[in-house]
N, C-alpha and C positions, 0 to 999 in steps of 0.2 A: 268494616262492621266490628271485627276484633280489637282494630287499632285504635278505633275513635273509644272504643269503651276501658281501653287501659290508660288512657292519656290523664284523665282526670285522677285516677290512682294514683300515678305516679308525681302529679303536683302535690297530691296531698302528704304522698311519703317527701318530697322533698320540703315543701313549709316543716314538718314535723321537725324535718331533720336540722334544719336552719334553727330552727326555736329551739331545739336542745344543745346546741351549737352556744347562743347566744348564751341562753342562762349557765352551762358550766363557766364562762368568760366573767358574768356578770357573779359567780358564787366565787370565784377564783379574785377577781379583784377585791371583793366584801372581805375576802381573808386575808388581803395583803396588808403587813403592817406599816404604819406609817414610820418614819425617820425619827427618832428620836431628836426631843427639840436640845437642840446644844445652846448655851449659852452663853454672852458674851464674855470674852478674854480680857484681861486688862496686862501691859506689860511691868506693873510691878506684882502681879501676882503669880505671873510664869518666873519671874527671880526669886521670888518669897520661895517656890518650888524646888526649883534649882539650886538653891544654898541650901536648902533641906537635904536637897539632895547631897549636896557633897560632904555638909557636913556626915551623914551616915555613910556613905561610901569613900570618901576622899577622891572624890574626883567630879568634874562638872557631867553633866547627862550630856548625852547624846538618842539621836534617834531610834537607834538599835536597844534602848534599855529598857522599853515595855512601858509598862504601865507606871502612872504618880503616883505614887504610894500614899500621897495627903490626900487623893481625890477619891472618888468613888468609880470613875469609868474612864479620866482622862489619861492619853497617851500621850510619849514624845513624840511619835510620827506624826499623829495629829495636831501639838501643837507647832511642827514646824511645819506642817502644809497650810496651816490657817495664817501663820507668818508671811510664807511665799506666796500663796497664794488670793490675799485679803481677803479673810473667812471670819467670819465671829468678832465683826469691829473693828481691822485691822486693814492699814491701807495696802499691805502687799510687798513684794520685792523686797523682803527680809527673810532669814531664818532663824535656825535656834543657837547655829556654830556664830552668825553673825550679830545676832542680840548678845548673846556672853563674851563675846570679844569688845563688845562696843562699852555694855554696862560692868563687864567683869575681871575684864584683860585676859579670859580665857585665850589661848593661840590658837587662830582661824587657820586651817594648812591650805583653804584653798584661797586666803586673801593674806600672804605672807609678806612682812614689810620689804620693800626693797636692798639690793645689797650692791655694794662696790667693793671694789681691789683695795681700796686703801683701809677699809672697815676690815675686811680679811685681812689683811696682813697687820694690822694692828690687834687682832686674836689672836693671831700667829705669832706674836712677840709675846702677850704677856703669858704663852702656853709656854713659850722657850722659857721663860723668865722662871716659870713657876716650876718646870716638870723637867730644865734641862736638855729637852729635846722636843726637836720641829715636830709638829703633827703630821699625821697622815692621814688617810679618808677611813680608817679605822680606828683613828682616835678616839671616836666615841663623842660625847657630848663637849660642849665647849663651855667652860667653867665659867664666864663670863656672861653669858648670855642665854639663860635657862629655856629651854624647845629647840636654838638651835645645837645642830651635829656637825660633826666634819665630813659624814657620809653625804648629808644634804648639801653641805655645799661645796663638797666636790661634782655633785650632778650638776648643781647650780649654771659651774663654770663650764662644765663638759656641755650642758644641751642649751644656755643662754635662756635660763629663767631668771625671773625675781630682778630683771634690768642689766643682766649681762648681757655681754656679747657672743658667749658660747664659744665653742671649739679650745679652750683651755681645759686647767684641771688645777687641783691643789697642788702637785708637784712641779709641775711647771709654772705656775707661779712662785712659787718661792726659789724655784732655780733660776728665776728670772730677776727675782726682785732680790732675794735675800743671799744668792748662791749656795743654795742646800744643795746637795747632788740627787740626782732625779736618774732613779734605777730605768728608766725606761729609755733614757738619752744621757747614757752611759760615753766617756771618751771611747776612740779607739784605740787598738795596743799594737805595739809592734815587739818585734822578737829581740829586737836591742833594748828595750826600755825594760821587761820582763826579766831579763837577763842582769840589766843594772840593778834592778830589786834585789833577785836574788843572791849577787854580790854582795850586797850593802847588807843584807839579811846574815849568810855567812859571815862576812866581818865582825857582826854584831853578837851573833851567838853562837858562833863556833859549827852551827852544822846549815846543813844545805836545808831547803823549804822543802814542802810539800803541803798535798788541800787541809791537812790537819794544824797548819801551822797559824792560821786566826788572818785577825788583820794586818796590813802594812803599816810599818810603822813609817817609812816614806812616803806614803800615798795616802789619805784620808780616805775612808770609802770604798778603799779595794780591800781584798781581801785574796787569801791563794786559793781557797775553794772556789770563786770565779771567775782568777786567771786560768784554773785546770778547767774548769768550764768549758771556758771561752776558747781552748787551745783545742779541746775534742771536739766539740761543736762549730770550730770555724762563727765564733761571732765575735763581734768588734773589731772587723777587718782584718782576723787570723784565716788562715785556710783552712783550719779545723785536722781531724785524724790524727793530732798528736796528744800529748799529755806531759804534764810539769817534768816528771821523771826521766820521760824521751828526751824532752828539752837540753833538760841538765846534764842527761850522759852524755850528748851529741853535742854541745858547746862547752860543757866544765869536764869532765870526765867522768863526772858521778856515776856510780856502779848501782844498775838499773836491777835492781830482784827481780820484777816480774821480764825482765828481755837479758836475762844472761847468756852469755856465752854456751853453747854446748860442751859437753864434759866429754870426753875419749879415755878411751881404756889409759893409752899412753900417759896422760898427763894424769890421773889418778895417782898411776902405779909410781911416779915420779916425783908428787909430792908424800906417797908413802914412804916410798924411799930415805927421801931426805927427812922426813920426820924420823926414819929409823936410826939414820946416822947421828941425828940429833941428839935424840932424848934415850936412845937403846931401847925405844919399845916401839912397835907398831900400832898406828892410831885406831881408834875407836869412835863412834859417836860422838862421845864427850869430850874429842880431844881439846874441842877449843878452835880457834881459827888457823886458818893453815900459812904460815909464816911466808911460804913463796910463792901466798896470790894473796893479796891484802882484797879483802873483801867476802873470801870464800871462808867457810868453818865445814869442819866436817860433817858436823849434824844438815846441814845442807847436803853436800854429797849424800851422805845417806838416803836422806828423804828424796832425794832425785833420781838415786838407782832403786826405790822401791814404788815410787809414786808414777813412773812411766814420765821422766822430765829430762830436759836436758838432752835429748838424743837417747834416753834410753830406753827402753823396751820394758821396763821394771817388774818388778817381782822376784829383784836380789836385794844385799845390802853391803855393804862394807866389808863386814866379816867374810859373807862368804867370796866375795872376790879376793881380800888377801888368801885366805885358805886355797882358793883354785891357783891363783897366779905366782905365790910366794912359800905357798905351804903352811901360811901362818894356821896354829889349832885353834880353833874359836872360841871363846871364853863362854862356859856356860854355867848360870846362876846358880850355887850351893843350896840344895833344899834343907832344913832343919829334918833329921829321922824319925820318922815317926815312930813313936813309944808305942811296944805292945802291952794289950793289960796283963801279961805275966809278969812285966816287969814293973809297972805300977804297984 
């Protein structure tokens, strides 16, 4: 009895709820605004807007340039979509970049012209004739080709873009076709070859080379700093763990300041006695070279005694050593006597 009396009430509530929901949907649909009418576009009109944009900004428009200044509500991204999707009277399959490339000659990075190795070599020859040096991947823009850069050409050679086979580089191409030295493919070195270059350097300059001696006159493209690096790091066929100074010391007897022989008390006193017999005075740190030991100086000996070098524990000096073992009175610097106020 109770159940039968509730069914009409439930049905009536359900019908009212559905009616309210339908009314809300109808009201919402009425409030929904229709899309504004977009007029048809023409190629000549877009090109006119693009020319005005170029005159104002100095560059051609892209889809990220926002609104078209000459219009009320047009955007470059919408124009590009219309060209691509075939909207507003266009057949489709195009884009803003393609249109400007065809009609205004703007470079389209997604449709670059193909490259050939002969073309790249021609550009490289012109670069060498103009600048006196072969181009590298960081040489910047290519003078004779607006929009092209040596970095992009090197990337195309490496990744096989724009019709190139790939697996190469600008440095490798110039090495193979023009004989330009490739830093990534340098020839192997040998101790005999390095010593021959060092002998030629010594014969020409009168001094043995160091890592700071610069380029090699007998080997274009080589430098003494690169050779020292190869000796130390074990590159270019060398075993490594050596230096240019050690190599010259071992094979040419050149004194290596960082690998000098240890000093002994007996040796220093013998040099000091010889200095006293020859000059009549005991040496000090400013006495200059040691005649009995070519390459040694009294200043170097004094520093080794003080700085814990060449077998000494440090914190002593040549003057203290001579005072202790030869009873030489150290010289003390004389200071000017301070004047008293009464004297002034």
